[in-house]
BATORMI-109297 format. One record per residue (C-alpha): residue in one letter; x, y, z. Coordinates in nm, 2 decimals. Example, Ala and Ser with C-alpha at 12.3 -4.5 7.8 and 13.67 -1.06 7.14 Angstrom:
residues 2
PT   res        x        y        z
PT     A     1.23    -0.45     0.78
PT     S     1.37    -0.11     0.71
end
This chain:
residues 620
PT   res        x        y        z
PT     X    -0.27    -0.59    -3.90
PT     X    -0.57    -0.83    -3.93
PT     X    -0.81    -0.81    -3.63
PT     X    -0.79    -1.10    -3.40
PT     X    -1.09    -1.11    -3.15
PT     X    -0.91    -1.35    -2.93
PT     X    -0.67    -1.09    -2.83
PT     X    -0.97    -0.89    -2.69
PT     X    -1.08    -1.20    -2.53
PT     X    -0.73    -1.23    -2.38
PT     X    -0.76    -0.88    -2.26
PT     X    -1.08    -0.98    -2.07
PT     X    -0.89    -1.28    -1.93
PT     X    -0.62    -1.02    -1.78
PT     X    -0.86    -0.74    -1.66
PT     X    -1.12    -0.97    -1.48
PT     X    -0.87    -1.14    -1.23
PT     X    -0.70    -0.80    -1.16
PT     X    -1.03    -0.64    -1.06
PT     X    -1.13    -0.96    -0.85
PT     X    -0.79    -0.96    -0.68
PT     X    -0.81    -0.58    -0.59
PT     X    -1.17    -0.65    -0.48
PT     X    -1.02    -0.87    -0.22
PT     X    -1.14    -1.21    -0.33
PT     X    -0.89    -1.45    -0.17
PT     X    -0.95    -1.72    -0.44
PT     X    -0.80    -1.49    -0.70
PT     X    -0.49    -1.46    -0.49
PT     X    -0.27    -1.43    -0.80
PT     X    -0.49    -1.20    -0.99
PT     X    -0.23    -0.94    -1.03
PT     X    -0.08    -1.15    -1.31
PT     X    -0.34    -1.00    -1.54
PT     X    -0.09    -0.69    -1.55
PT     X     0.17    -0.93    -1.69
PT     X    -0.07    -1.06    -1.95
PT     X    -0.14    -0.69    -2.05
PT     X     0.24    -0.64    -2.08
PT     X     0.28    -0.93    -2.33
PT     X    -0.01    -0.83    -2.53
PT     X     0.11    -0.47    -2.54
PT     X     0.46    -0.57    -2.66
PT     X     0.29    -0.79    -2.93
PT     X     0.05    -0.53    -3.07
PT     X     0.29    -0.24    -3.07
PT     X     0.57    -0.43    -3.24
PT     X     0.34    -0.58    -3.51
PT     X     0.23    -0.23    -3.60
PT     X     0.59    -0.10    -3.60
PT     X     0.71    -0.39    -3.82
PT     X     0.43    -0.32    -4.06
PT     X     0.52     0.03    -4.10
PT     X     0.88    -0.01    -4.10
PT     X     0.85    -0.27    -4.38
PT     X     0.65    -0.04    -4.58
PT     X     0.89     0.25    -4.52
PT     X     0.60     0.43    -4.36
PT     X     0.70     0.47    -4.01
PT     X     0.66     0.82    -3.83
PT     X     0.76     0.86    -3.48
PT     X     0.53     1.15    -3.42
PT     X     0.22     0.95    -3.58
PT     X     0.33     0.65    -3.34
PT     X     0.31     0.89    -3.04
PT     X    -0.01     1.05    -3.16
PT     X    -0.18     0.71    -3.16
PT     X    -0.06     0.62    -2.82
PT     X    -0.17     0.96    -2.68
PT     X    -0.52     0.90    -2.85
PT     X    -0.53     0.55    -2.70
PT     X    -0.41     0.61    -2.35
PT     X    -0.46     0.97    -2.25
PT     X    -0.83     1.07    -2.29
PT     X    -0.96     0.80    -2.04
PT     X    -0.66     0.84    -1.82
PT     X    -0.71     1.21    -1.79
PT     X    -1.06     1.19    -1.73
PT     X    -1.04     0.93    -1.46
PT     X    -0.75     1.12    -1.29
PT     X    -0.97     1.45    -1.29
PT     X    -1.27     1.25    -1.14
PT     X    -1.04     1.11    -0.87
PT     X    -0.92     1.48    -0.79
PT     X    -1.27     1.61    -0.76
PT     X    -1.40     1.33    -0.57
PT     X    -1.12     1.33    -0.34
PT     X    -1.16     1.73    -0.28
PT     X    -1.53     1.67    -0.18
PT     X    -1.51     1.35     0.00
PT     X    -1.17     1.29     0.15
PT     X    -0.95     1.43     0.43
PT     X    -0.66     1.66     0.34
PT     X    -0.37     1.42     0.41
PT     X    -0.55     1.17     0.16
PT     X    -0.61     1.44    -0.10
PT     X    -0.25     1.55    -0.05
PT     X    -0.14     1.19    -0.13
PT     X    -0.36     1.17    -0.43
PT     X    -0.24     1.50    -0.55
PT     X     0.14     1.38    -0.54
PT     X     0.03     1.06    -0.73
PT     X    -0.14     1.27    -0.99
PT     X     0.18     1.46    -1.06
PT     X     0.35     1.13    -1.10
PT     X     0.09     1.01    -1.35
PT     X     0.13     1.33    -1.55
PT     X     0.51     1.29    -1.59
PT     X     0.47     0.90    -1.66
PT     X     0.66     0.81    -1.34
PT     X     0.41     0.68    -1.10
PT     X     0.58     0.33    -1.09
PT     X     0.89     0.53    -0.96
PT     X     0.69     0.71    -0.70
PT     X     0.50     0.39    -0.57
PT     X     0.85     0.24    -0.55
PT     X     0.97     0.50    -0.30
PT     X     0.61     0.51    -0.12
PT     X     0.39     0.21    -0.15
PT     X     0.43    -0.16    -0.11
PT     X     0.19    -0.30    -0.38
PT     X     0.07    -0.59    -0.15
PT     X     0.05    -0.36     0.18
PT     X    -0.29    -0.31     0.33
PT     X    -0.27     0.07     0.30
PT     X    -0.21     0.02    -0.08
PT     X    -0.59    -0.07    -0.10
PT     X    -0.67     0.28    -0.01
PT     X    -0.46     0.45    -0.31
PT     X    -0.70     0.53    -0.60
PT     X    -0.41     0.56    -0.85
PT     X    -0.20     0.26    -0.73
PT     X    -0.27     0.08    -1.07
PT     X    -0.13     0.35    -1.27
PT     X     0.23     0.20    -1.20
PT     X     0.18    -0.05    -1.50
PT     X     0.08     0.22    -1.72
PT     X     0.39     0.41    -1.66
PT     X     0.59     0.09    -1.74
PT     X     0.42     0.09    -2.07
PT     X     0.45     0.46    -2.13
PT     X     0.81     0.44    -2.06
PT     X     0.84     0.15    -2.30
PT     X     0.66     0.34    -2.56
PT     X     0.89     0.62    -2.53
PT     X     1.22     0.42    -2.57
PT     X     1.13     0.12    -2.80
PT     X     1.01     0.27    -3.12
PT     X     1.32     0.50    -3.13
PT     X     1.54     0.18    -3.07
PT     X     1.36    -0.03    -3.33
PT     X     1.40     0.27    -3.58
PT     X     1.76     0.30    -3.53
PT     X     1.84    -0.06    -3.56
PT     X     1.61    -0.10    -3.85
PT     X     1.79     0.18    -4.03
PT     X     2.15     0.06    -3.96
PT     X     2.15    -0.33    -3.87
PT     X     1.80    -0.45    -3.96
PT     X     1.90    -0.82    -3.92
PT     X     2.01    -0.77    -3.56
PT     X     1.68    -0.65    -3.44
PT     X     1.53    -0.97    -3.31
PT     X     1.85    -1.08    -3.17
PT     X     1.90    -0.75    -2.97
PT     X     1.55    -0.79    -2.84
PT     X     1.61    -1.15    -2.72
PT     X     1.94    -1.02    -2.56
PT     X     1.73    -0.75    -2.39
PT     X     1.47    -1.00    -2.27
PT     X     1.74    -1.23    -2.12
PT     X     1.90    -0.93    -1.95
PT     X     1.59    -0.78    -1.80
PT     X     1.49    -1.13    -1.67
PT     X     1.83    -1.18    -1.52
PT     X     1.78    -0.85    -1.35
PT     X     1.44    -0.96    -1.22
PT     X     1.58    -1.26    -1.09
PT     X     1.86    -1.08    -0.89
PT     X     1.61    -0.81    -0.80
PT     X     1.34    -1.00    -0.61
PT     X     1.62    -1.15    -0.37
PT     X     1.77    -0.81    -0.29
PT     X     1.52    -0.53    -0.35
PT     X     1.18    -0.69    -0.40
PT     X     0.97    -0.35    -0.40
PT     X     1.21    -0.19    -0.67
PT     X     1.20    -0.51    -0.87
PT     X     0.83    -0.51    -0.88
PT     X     0.78    -0.14    -1.00
PT     X     1.07    -0.06    -1.22
PT     X     1.09    -0.10    -1.60
PT     X     1.44    -0.27    -1.62
PT     X     1.29    -0.57    -1.43
PT     X     0.96    -0.56    -1.62
PT     X     1.08    -0.49    -1.97
PT     X     1.15    -0.88    -2.05
PT     X     0.77    -0.92    -2.04
PT     X     0.68    -0.66    -2.29
PT     X     0.98    -0.78    -2.49
PT     X     0.85    -1.14    -2.49
PT     X     0.54    -0.99    -2.68
PT     X     0.77    -0.80    -2.92
PT     X     0.95    -1.16    -2.99
PT     X     0.58    -1.30    -3.08
PT     X     0.54    -1.01    -3.30
PT     X     0.87    -1.08    -3.49
PT     X     0.77    -1.45    -3.53
PT     X     0.44    -1.39    -3.66
PT     X     0.57    -1.14    -3.91
PT     X     0.84    -1.35    -4.04
PT     X     0.63    -1.67    -4.10
PT     X     0.28    -1.81    -4.11
PT     X     0.26    -1.99    -3.79
PT     X    -0.04    -2.22    -3.79
PT     X    -0.28    -2.28    -3.51
PT     X    -0.20    -2.57    -3.24
PT     X    -0.47    -2.66    -3.01
PT     X    -0.25    -2.82    -2.75
PT     X     0.01    -2.55    -2.73
PT     X    -0.28    -2.28    -2.71
PT     X    -0.45    -2.48    -2.44
PT     X    -0.13    -2.52    -2.25
PT     X    -0.09    -2.16    -2.25
PT     X    -0.43    -2.09    -2.13
PT     X    -0.40    -2.35    -1.85
PT     X    -0.05    -2.16    -1.73
PT     X    -0.24    -1.85    -1.71
PT     X    -0.53    -1.99    -1.51
PT     X    -0.29    -2.18    -1.28
PT     X    -0.09    -1.85    -1.20
PT     X    -0.42    -1.67    -1.10
PT     X    -0.52    -1.92    -0.86
PT     X    -0.20    -2.06    -0.72
PT     X     0.02    -1.75    -0.69
PT     X    -0.04    -1.51    -0.39
PT     X     0.13    -1.19    -0.26
PT     X     0.43    -1.42    -0.11
PT     X     0.52    -1.52    -0.46
PT     X     0.84    -1.34    -0.58
PT     X     0.73    -1.10    -0.89
PT     X     0.87    -1.06    -1.13
PT     X     1.08    -1.38    -1.13
PT     X     1.10    -1.70    -1.28
PT     X     0.75    -1.76    -1.14
PT     X     0.64    -1.49    -1.39
PT     X     0.72    -1.72    -1.69
PT     X     0.41    -1.90    -1.61
PT     X     0.15    -1.62    -1.73
PT     X     0.40    -1.46    -1.96
PT     X     0.48    -1.79    -2.16
PT     X     0.11    -1.89    -2.13
PT     X     0.02    -1.56    -2.30
PT     X     0.28    -1.59    -2.57
PT     X     0.14    -1.93    -2.66
PT     X    -0.20    -1.81    -2.70
PT     X    -0.08    -1.51    -2.92
PT     X     0.13    -1.74    -3.14
PT     X    -0.11    -2.06    -3.15
PT     X    -0.46    -1.96    -3.08
PT     X    -0.57    -1.89    -3.44
PT     X    -0.93    -1.90    -3.53
PT     X    -0.98    -2.27    -3.58
PT     X    -0.84    -2.36    -3.24
PT     X    -1.07    -2.42    -2.93
PT     X    -0.89    -2.14    -2.72
PT     X    -0.95    -1.89    -3.00
PT     X    -1.32    -1.98    -3.02
PT     X    -1.35    -1.96    -2.65
PT     X    -1.17    -1.61    -2.61
PT     X    -1.36    -1.50    -2.92
PT     X    -1.72    -1.53    -2.74
PT     X    -1.89    -1.20    -2.76
PT     X    -1.89    -1.17    -2.37
PT     X    -1.51    -1.20    -2.35
PT     X    -1.46    -0.96    -2.66
PT     X    -1.69    -0.71    -2.52
PT     X    -1.52    -0.70    -2.17
PT     X    -1.18    -0.70    -2.36
PT     X    -1.29    -0.39    -2.57
PT     X    -1.36    -0.18    -2.25
PT     X    -1.07    -0.36    -2.04
PT     X    -0.86    -0.04    -2.04
PT     X    -1.13     0.17    -1.90
PT     X    -1.24    -0.10    -1.66
PT     X    -0.87    -0.12    -1.55
PT     X    -0.87     0.26    -1.50
PT     X    -1.20     0.29    -1.30
PT     X    -1.18    -0.01    -1.07
PT     X    -0.89     0.09    -0.84
PT     X    -1.05     0.42    -0.77
PT     X    -1.38     0.29    -0.69
PT     X    -1.25     0.02    -0.46
PT     X    -1.02     0.27    -0.28
PT     X    -1.28     0.53    -0.22
PT     X    -1.53     0.27    -0.09
PT     X    -1.27     0.16     0.15
PT     X    -1.19     0.52     0.26
PT     X    -1.54     0.61     0.32
PT     X    -1.68     0.28     0.46
PT     X    -1.67     0.27     0.84
PT     X    -1.63    -0.11     0.83
PT     X    -1.50    -0.40     0.60
PT     X    -1.68    -0.41     0.26
PT     X    -1.92    -0.69     0.24
PT     X    -1.92    -0.94    -0.06
PT     X    -2.23    -0.78    -0.19
PT     X    -2.10    -0.42    -0.16
PT     X    -1.80    -0.54    -0.36
PT     X    -2.02    -0.70    -0.62
PT     X    -2.20    -0.38    -0.67
PT     X    -1.88    -0.18    -0.70
PT     X    -1.75    -0.43    -0.96
PT     X    -2.08    -0.39    -1.15
PT     X    -2.03     0.01    -1.12
PT     X    -1.67    -0.03    -1.25
PT     X    -1.80    -0.19    -1.58
PT     X    -2.08     0.06    -1.61
PT     X    -1.82     0.33    -1.60
PT     X    -1.60     0.14    -1.83
PT     X    -1.88     0.11    -2.10
PT     X    -1.94     0.48    -2.07
PT     X    -1.59     0.60    -2.08
PT     X    -1.53     0.36    -2.37
PT     X    -1.82     0.49    -2.56
PT     X    -1.80     0.85    -2.48
PT     X    -1.44     0.92    -2.42
PT     X    -1.20     0.65    -2.58
PT     X    -1.41     0.60    -2.91
PT     X    -1.45     0.96    -3.02
PT     X    -1.08     1.04    -2.99
PT     X    -1.01     0.75    -3.21
PT     X    -1.28     0.80    -3.44
PT     X    -1.20     0.94    -3.80
PT     X    -1.54     1.13    -3.78
PT     X    -1.39     1.35    -3.50
PT     X    -1.03     1.33    -3.64
PT     X    -0.79     1.57    -3.46
PT     X    -0.47     1.68    -3.66
PT     X    -0.15     1.53    -3.54
PT     X    -0.05     1.88    -3.42
PT     X    -0.38     1.94    -3.22
PT     X    -0.35     1.58    -3.07
PT     X     0.00     1.64    -2.95
PT     X    -0.07     1.99    -2.83
PT     X    -0.38     1.87    -2.64
PT     X    -0.20     1.59    -2.49
PT     X     0.07     1.82    -2.34
PT     X    -0.16     2.05    -2.22
PT     X    -0.37     1.81    -2.05
PT     X    -0.07     1.64    -1.89
PT     X     0.04     2.00    -1.76
PT     X    -0.30     2.06    -1.63
PT     X    -0.31     1.74    -1.43
PT     X     0.05     1.84    -1.30
PT     X    -0.06     2.16    -1.21
PT     X    -0.36     2.05    -1.02
PT     X    -0.16     1.79    -0.84
PT     X     0.09     2.06    -0.74
PT     X    -0.20     2.27    -0.62
PT     X    -0.35     1.98    -0.41
PT     X    -0.02     1.91    -0.26
PT     X     0.10     2.24    -0.18
PT     X    -0.23     2.35    -0.02
PT     X    -0.18     2.06     0.20
PT     X    -0.48     1.88     0.05
PT     X    -0.70     2.19     0.02
PT     X    -0.69     2.22     0.39
PT     X    -0.87     2.55     0.37
PT     X    -1.19     2.36     0.30
PT     X    -1.23     2.31     0.68
PT     X    -1.30     2.56     0.97
PT     X    -0.98     2.66     1.15
PT     X    -1.10     2.46     1.46
PT     X    -1.13     2.15     1.25
PT     X    -0.82     2.16     1.08
PT     X    -0.61     1.95     1.29
PT     X    -0.86     1.68     1.28
PT     X    -0.91     1.72     0.90
PT     X    -0.53     1.70     0.84
PT     X    -0.47     1.40     1.06
PT     X    -0.19     1.20     0.90
PT     X    -0.12     0.86     1.03
PT     X     0.26     0.89     0.93
PT     X     0.33     1.24     1.08
PT     X     0.13     1.11     1.41
PT     X     0.35     0.81     1.40
PT     X     0.67     1.03     1.39
PT     X     0.53     1.23     1.69
PT     X     0.49     0.89     1.87
PT     X     0.84     0.76     1.79
PT     X     1.05     1.08     1.85
PT     X     1.11     1.11     2.23
PT     X     1.13     0.74     2.30
PT     X     1.39     0.70     2.02
PT     X     1.61     0.98     2.18
PT     X     1.59     0.83     2.52
PT     X     1.66     0.48     2.39
PT     X     2.04     0.60     2.30
PT     X     2.10     0.72     2.66
PT     X     2.22     0.56     2.97
PT     X     2.18     0.65     3.34
PT     X     2.42     0.90     3.48
PT     X     2.70     0.76     3.71
PT     X     2.66     1.01     3.97
PT     X     2.29     1.08     4.04
PT     X     2.06     1.20     4.30
PT     X     1.74     1.16     4.10
PT     X     1.53     0.85     4.06
PT     X     1.62     0.61     3.76
PT     X     1.31     0.53     3.54
PT     X     1.35     0.25     3.27
PT     X     1.07     0.22     3.03
PT     X     1.06    -0.12     2.84
PT     X     0.81    -0.16     2.56
PT     X     0.68    -0.10     2.22
PT     X     0.50     0.18     2.04
PT     X     0.26     0.20     2.34
PT     X     0.57     0.25     2.57
PT     X     0.65     0.55     2.32
PT     X     0.29     0.68     2.40
PT     X     0.36     0.65     2.76
PT     X     0.70     0.85     2.73
PT     X     0.49     1.13     2.55
PT     X     0.24     1.15     2.85
PT     X     0.54     1.20     3.07
PT     X     0.72     1.46     2.86
PT     X     0.40     1.66     2.76
PT     X     0.32     1.68     3.14
PT     X     0.66     1.75     3.27
PT     X     0.71     1.43     3.46
PT     X     1.08     1.41     3.36
PT     X     1.19     1.71     3.57
PT     X     1.26     1.52     3.88
PT     X     1.37     1.18     3.73
PT     X     1.61     1.03     3.48
PT     X     1.43     0.84     3.19
PT     X     1.57     0.58     2.96
PT     X     1.39     0.37     2.73
PT     X     1.45     0.02     2.58
PT     X     1.30    -0.23     2.35
PT     X     1.38    -0.60     2.38
PT     X     1.49    -0.71     2.04
PT     X     1.31    -0.96     1.82
PT     X     0.94    -0.82     1.78
PT     X     0.84    -1.05     2.05
PT     X     0.62    -0.79     2.22
PT     X     0.89    -0.71     2.48
PT     X     0.86    -1.04     2.68
PT     X     1.17    -1.16     2.87
PT     X     1.13    -1.52     2.88
PT     X     1.36    -1.83     2.89
PT     X     1.15    -2.01     2.66
PT     X     1.12    -2.02     2.27
PT     X     0.81    -1.83     2.17
PT     X     0.89    -1.79     1.79
PT     X     0.59    -2.02     1.70
PT     X     0.34    -1.79     1.88
PT     X     0.45    -1.48     1.65
PT     X     0.64    -1.50     1.33
PT     X     0.96    -1.60     1.18
PT     X     1.12    -1.27     1.28
PT     X     1.05    -1.32     1.66
PT     X     1.38    -1.48     1.76
PT     X     1.40    -1.49     2.15
PT     X     1.55    -1.80     2.23
PT     X     1.62    -2.02     2.55
PT     X     1.88    -1.86     2.78
PT     X     1.84    -1.51     2.59
PT     X     2.04    -1.24     2.78
PT     X     2.09    -0.88     2.70
PT     X     2.39    -0.72     2.87
PT     X     2.25    -0.35     2.81
PT     X     1.91    -0.45     2.96
PT     X     2.07    -0.60     3.26
PT     X     2.30    -0.30     3.32
PT     X     1.99    -0.07     3.29
PT     X     1.77    -0.28     3.52
PT     X     2.04    -0.29     3.79
PT     X     2.07     0.10     3.78
PT     X     1.68     0.15     3.77
PT     X     1.47     0.25     4.06
PT     X     1.15     0.18     3.88
PT     X     1.08    -0.03     3.56
PT     X     0.77     0.02     3.35
PT     X     0.66    -0.26     3.13
PT     X     0.43    -0.10     2.87
PT     X     0.32    -0.26     2.55
PT     X     0.02    -0.32     2.33
PT     X    -0.04    -0.67     2.49
PT     X    -0.21    -0.94     2.28
PT     X    -0.37    -1.28     2.38
PT     X    -0.07    -1.47     2.31
PT     X     0.15    -1.26     2.54
PT     X    -0.05    -1.36     2.85
PT     X     0.10    -1.68     2.94
PT     X     0.44    -1.52     2.95
PT     X     0.37    -1.17     3.14
PT     X     0.42    -1.33     3.48
PT     X     0.76    -1.51     3.37
PT     X     0.85    -1.18     3.22
PT     X     0.81    -1.00     3.57
PT     X     0.99    -1.28     3.75
PT     X     1.29    -1.29     3.53
PT     X     1.33    -0.92     3.56
PT     X     1.27    -0.91     3.93
PT     X     1.56    -1.17     3.95
PT     X     1.81    -0.94     3.81
PT     X     1.69    -0.61     3.96
PT     X     1.62    -0.44     4.29
PT     X     1.38    -0.20     4.11
PT     X     1.02    -0.18     4.16
PT     X     0.87    -0.33     3.85
PT     X     0.54    -0.17     3.72
PT     X     0.33    -0.37     3.45
PT     X     0.09    -0.13     3.27
PT     X    -0.24    -0.24     3.13
PT     X    -0.31    -0.18     2.76
PT     X    -0.54     0.10     2.61
PT     X    -0.79     0.10     2.33
PT     X    -1.06     0.36     2.21
PT     X    -1.25     0.17     1.95
PT     X    -1.26     0.24     1.58
PT     X    -1.15     0.61     1.49
PT     X    -1.29     0.74     1.17
PT     X    -1.19     1.12     1.14
PT     X    -1.42     1.15     0.85
PT     X    -1.72     1.07     1.06
PT     X    -1.58     1.27     1.37
PT     X    -1.55     1.59     1.16
PT     X    -1.92     1.59     1.09
PT     X    -2.01     1.55     1.46
PT     X    -2.13     1.88     1.64
PT     X    -1.86     2.05     1.84
PT     X    -2.09     2.06     2.14
PT     X    -2.11     1.68     2.15
PT     X    -1.74     1.60     2.10
PT     X    -1.60     1.64     2.46
PT     X    -1.87     1.42     2.59
PT     X    -1.87     1.16     2.33
PT     X    -1.75     0.83     2.43
PT     X    -1.69     0.47     2.28
PT     X    -1.67     0.13     2.43
PT     X    -1.31     0.01     2.45
PT     X    -1.27    -0.33     2.26
PT     X    -1.37    -0.65     2.44
PT     X    -1.02    -0.79     2.37
PT     X    -0.87    -0.50     2.55
PT     X    -1.10    -0.53     2.85
PT     X    -1.03    -0.91     2.87
PT     X    -0.65    -0.86     2.85
PT     X    -0.66    -0.59     3.12
PT     X    -0.88    -0.81     3.35
PT     X    -0.62    -1.10     3.31
PT     X    -0.32    -0.86     3.39
PT     X    -0.48    -0.73     3.70
PT     X    -0.51    -1.08     3.84
PT     X    -0.14    -1.16     3.78
PT     X     0.09    -1.19     4.09
PT     X     0.26    -0.84     4.04
PT     X     0.26    -0.59     4.32
PT     X     0.24    -0.28     4.08
PT     X    -0.01    -0.28     3.81
PT     X    -0.07     0.07     3.65
PT     X    -0.43     0.05     3.51
PT     X    -0.43     0.33     3.24
PT     X    -0.80     0.29     3.15
PT     X    -0.90     0.34     3.52
PT     X    -0.80     0.69     3.50
PT     X    -0.93     0.75     3.15
PT     X    -1.26     0.55     3.09
PT     X    -1.56     0.51     3.31
PT     X    -1.67     0.20     3.49
PT     X    -1.85     0.07     3.18
PT     X    -1.52     0.08     2.98
PT     X    -1.64     0.38     2.78
PT     X    -1.37     0.60     2.68
PT     X    -1.34     0.97     2.55
PT     X    -1.24     1.03     2.21
PT     X    -1.18     1.40     2.25
PT     X    -1.03     1.60     2.52
PT     X    -1.20     1.88     2.70
PT     X    -1.09     2.12     2.42
PT     X    -1.23     1.90     2.15
PT     X    -0.91     1.77     2.03
PT     X    -0.87     1.40     1.93
PT     X    -0.69     1.16     2.17
PT     X    -0.60     0.88     1.95
PT     X    -0.56     0.88     1.58
PT     X    -0.60     0.50     1.53
PT     X    -0.78     0.37     1.82
PT     X    -0.47     0.28     2.02
PT     X    -0.17     0.54     1.97
PT     X    -0.20     0.88     2.12
PT     X    -0.20     1.22     1.95
PT     X     0.01     1.50     2.11
PT     X    -0.32     1.61     2.28
PT     X    -0.40     1.26     2.38
PT     X    -0.06     1.22     2.56
PT     X    -0.12     1.57     2.74
PT     X    -0.48     1.47     2.84
PT     X    -0.40     1.10     2.97
PT     X    -0.06     1.23     3.13
PT     X    -0.25     1.47     3.32
PT     X    -0.50     1.21     3.46
PT     X    -0.24     0.98     3.55
PT     X    -0.09     1.23     3.82
PT     X    -0.37     1.09     4.04
PT     X    -0.21     0.74     4.03
PT     X    -0.02     0.65     4.36
PT     X     0.24     0.46     4.14
PT     X     0.32     0.77     3.94
PT     X     0.34     0.99     4.23
PT     X     0.59     0.77     4.41
PT     X     0.80     0.69     4.09
PT     X     0.81     1.05     3.95
PT     X     0.81     1.24     4.29
PT     X     0.49     1.42     4.21
PT     X     0.31     1.63     4.45
PT     X     0.00     1.47     4.54
end
């Protein structure tokens, strides 16, 4: 196949916006469409090679896999090993455990399936996954495993059907994608059946160029380029993908492949040395950029500055050039030619090696043994597992009701995840022994406000409390309760409605209503805290965030008889709060929610509160 420098330039147009999108530059809100450009290019290039060899009667499936292995695996294995090594020395066990699971998926060519079950591509947490971008490689690898065999069989038995079957597959895959984004957008984004049509568009381009000599067309090539640029700047994470919207970059890429011949303006533009150079290292740049950004975000105590991100982009291309020159090129060079058998054996061995390393990292809980026994809890801190602890007891109590015949005081706790923290404080300190506790969350993600006004415009479309809202279960619980605790992660927009919430509840119950202030411990970075001398941990304090302090000052001025000021029993007069308990155990894992030890520590201190003494029949 004749070399076309504009295709390398097109690769540059694909990889640059992807990198800038993952770097966090908002102007490139649709930069992720670079992956779709890559899909079309891959389908075109692979099919062009296959058609040439099939026409010549020289096609070998093993030789095809040999070429793909040489193209994909050396750099992929090198980057994956680098990620594991860096993760071992510089990340916490839960992160290394997560990386290790992904490495197994990468080695099996199923990372897209793994991420479908684990990660939303556009979620903020995805920014810290160094292998997130391998989902697209998995799509291509799955395509390479199936498509050549399909084309070979069709070519052998019904050669004339090949293009029509590919067109049928394209339309079917596109239809599935249009259905998928409406009913399962995450699966739709990651899985091969909804992405295949993009690669198949490239295949169709290859058939068209193989069958007849298509002349260059300035206008069509320019339209294709404009389509790509528009999608990069107009799309964002809310755009359904893949869907009809994906046609813009995909058809744009197809038009450039078909009509940007050497005599066209777009071809001359894409053939500029700078674009061709970036295109040549685009695969390595794509591999390196995500781990570089992810590790920088993991290790940075604050938001990355534009200057820092610019340096990271420079580092990406430095590593890309080095890996292209010293890893990609040698494996493809005739000077260092490996036999087919050696290539396939080395490929399988390297993938098995990756899988084994991933399994070792996963089953060793992220190499937890790296840390001293006393530090292993802090080192193994896992937000997901901590969140499960926060939820567990509250969710059990939310399914219960107060007993009909009862001699104990009934305590109703209304709130969100901070109310779950409050319940854990109670249970870790045996408050429940002399009372009945039931929990409740007012539906609608409205911050547990009980208001007669429509407040949906203050929050989001899923905040659906409306005028006259009544909840029969809530009313029944409030009428049986002796004490009602309102505990929530109050925010600024809640403040105008807190008094009304109290008044509305007070109108339907004889219970004593207690409004709890909120809590905050500042930024928690376990990575930093691990390296703090143990002798300083129990005395180390951080200022509570200013917004938390202002919210609490407002709450304490409300016309509500019972205010439980939680920070009063935890923090000092300057609003400096401990991060560790007296035994050097972490109190909060994210600056707001409590660990088991935090619940134990703060619950014990709340025993000094007159409100808690009365409500839970505690001995002073």
